[in-house]
N, C-alpha and C positions, 0 to 999 in steps of 0.2 A: 302213214303213207303220204307222200307229197301229192298235193292236188294240182301242182303246176304242170303244164305240158312240157314235153321234152324240149330242150333247147334246139334252135335251128340246126339242122344237120345231124342231130342226135336221135337215134332210134328210141322210141318209147319202149319201156319195159314190156316184154311179152309180145312185141310186134313180130318177131320172127316166127314164133310158134303159132300165134293167133293174128295173122295179118288182117288189116282192114283197109279198104273193102276187099271182098273175096267173091268168087263165083259170079263175077260181074255179068258175063254173057248170059248164063243160065237164068240169073235173077231178072235181067231185063226182059227176057222172053216171058217169064212168069208174071211180071208186072203188066205186060201187054195183055196177056191172057186174063188177068184179073180185071183190068179195065173193060175188056170186051165182055166178060161174063156179067159184070155188074150192069153194063149198059143194056145188055140183051135180056137178062133174067130178072132184073129188079127195077123198081121205080126209085132211083137213088136220089137222095137229097143230102148235100154236104153243107155244113154250117161252120163258119169260123176258120176258113182256110188262111185268113190273114194272120192267124195266131201261130202258123207253122214257122219255127225258127229257120233261118237260112242254112245253119250248120250245127254240128255238135260241138262238144259232147252233150249228149241228151239221152234221157231214159223216157221212152214212150210207154205210158200205162193206160190200160183200157179194161173195161168189164169183159167177162168171158161167159157168154150164155150159149154159144153155138160153135160147132166145129168150123164154121165159115169165118169166124172172127179174124184169124190171121190174114186171110185173103183180103178182108176189108182194110186192115192196117197197111198191107202192101199197096192196095188201091190208093190210099191217101199219101203214102210216103214220097216226098220229093228227093230224098237222100238215100244213099246206100244204107241198108237196114239189116242188123243181125237180130235174131230172136233167141231168147232163153226160154225153153219150154220143156214140158214132160214128154218122154218118149213112150210112156205107157198110156194108151188111149183105148180103154175098154169100150166095146160096142161102136167104135168109130167106123164110118163107111170107108171103103178102100181108098177113095180119092183123098180123104182126110189123113190117111196114113202115108200116102205117097208124097203129097206136097211138101211136108216138112223135110222129108229125105232129099227131095230135089232142091229145095231151098238151102238146106244145110244148117239146121238149127243147132245151137249148143244145148244138148239134151241133159235133162235132170231126171233122176229117178224120183218119182213122186213118193213123198213120205220119207225121203232120205237126202242127206247132203251130197253135193257133187263138187269136190274141190276143183276139178278140171273146168266145170262150167263157171264157177266163180272166178277162176284165174282168167278164163277167156273173156268174161264180161268186163273185168277190170282192164284187161289189155285193150279191148275195143274202146272203152271210154277214155283211156289214156291217149289213144290215137285220135281223139276228137270225133269218135264214131257215135252212131245212134243205135241204141239197144232197145228192142221191144220186149215188154214183159206183161203178162196177164197176172196181176198180183194175187187173184183168188186161187190160182193154181189148178183150175179145172173148170169144166163147163157142165157140171151136174145139176144146175138149177138156173132159172131164168129171172132171179132177183139177186141183188148184191149180197155177198158174204164177206166176212172179214178177210183181210189180206194175209197171206202167208208171210213169214218174216224175211224171205230172201230179197224182195224188192226194197224194203226199208233198209236192210243191211247194205246193199249196194249204194243206195242213195246217201246214207250216212257216211259210208266209207270213202266215197269219191267226192261228195260235195257238188255233184253236177245237178242242173235243173231237171225237172220232170215236166212232161207234156201230157195232160189228161185227154183222153178221147172216150166219148160215150157212143156205144154201138147199139142201135135200137132197130128191131124188125128182122134181124137175120134169122131168128128161130122160125119165122113165118115163110121164108123163101121157098123151101121145097114143098111144104103143104099147099102153098098158094099155086105153085107151078102144076101140081097134080090136079088142081081145080081149074087150070087154064088161065090163071091170073098171075100178074107180077106183084110181089109184095112191096110195100113201101118200106124202104130201108133209109134210116137217117143216121148220118155220121156227124157228130158234133165235136168240134175241136176246141178245147179250152185254152186258156192262157197258161203259159209255163209258170210253174211255181217252185218254191224252194229257193236256195239249196238247203239241205240239212247237213249238219256236221257232227262228227263224233269226236273231234279234237284229238285225233290220233289214238284214241282208245277203242277197245271193242265194245260196241253198244250192247247193253243188256236187253233181255227179252221184253221187259216192260217198256223200255224206250222204243224198241222196234215195233211193238204193238201200237204205241201212240203215233209213230210216224206212219205205220200202215193204215191206221184209222183216218189220218189226215189225207193220205193218198186216196182212199176210197171215198171220202167226202167230196173231194174235187171231182171224182168220176161221177158220183151221185148227182152233182149239180148239173150234169150234162144229160141226164136220163129223165124220163117221165116219172112222176111220184110213185106210180105202182110198181116200179122196178127198183126202188131204193132199198128194199129188203131190210137188213139189220140196221141200216142207216136212215130208215124212215122216221119221220116225226110222229107217225101214227102208231100208237102202242099195239093195236091189233095187227097191223102189217108187220111190225117188228117181231111179234110173237110167232106169227105164221112163218116168217122167214127163218127164225131160229130153228124151226123144226127141220128145215132142209139145209141148214148152214154147216152142219157138222162135217169135218174133213173126212171123206169116205175112203181114204187110202190108209196106208200104214200109220201107226201112231208115232210119228217122229216130226221133228221140226220142218225139214224140207225147205224148198224154195217157195 
């Protein structure tokens, strides 16, 4: 696949079926609501805003510990943003199910491949768009787990840079509100890294796992040590994290 943008006046492949940006008005409203919610409901601290690139193409990657994580990425994003994410959200509150529908994510069946989602992601990046992905593929634990192969595949296939973001404190937001307090939430934005290249071939699973581990190590550097999970330098922390790291959905590669 060519990694060069379409020539001036030439439509990027996939741009008709998967235009970028899209749902502009609805997403602006949701961004305003996100900023308001974080200002009112949390004690928010943002670090590293100077690392935000001015434009894409770009893949934004972050840890996934809470249903509120996508709202935090929306709060940070200065550019139009598309998400790639699972549409199966067991035990999610109603608002967590509604927001992805209103935003319009490219949905992936957890534990299975989604050709349409991959095509959409490639089309967004070819249009110099920004794509948000949570590489772990779910929020079933509050420590880092290995990345699913989808993020590494897109990174290697497109050769675009990645922007790591560490989200800390979101799991405490609603418990703190029930106690009449605002949780301290910290969003740390790292420096873009990559690109990765597959040199026109389909990367193998071992290569994807290596890229995925590098992605997660960049995210780990933006989180407190107790959240590093399977990427911790402490053997006891790694062992404890491995007990909750297993993929809880169908036994398939998936995103």
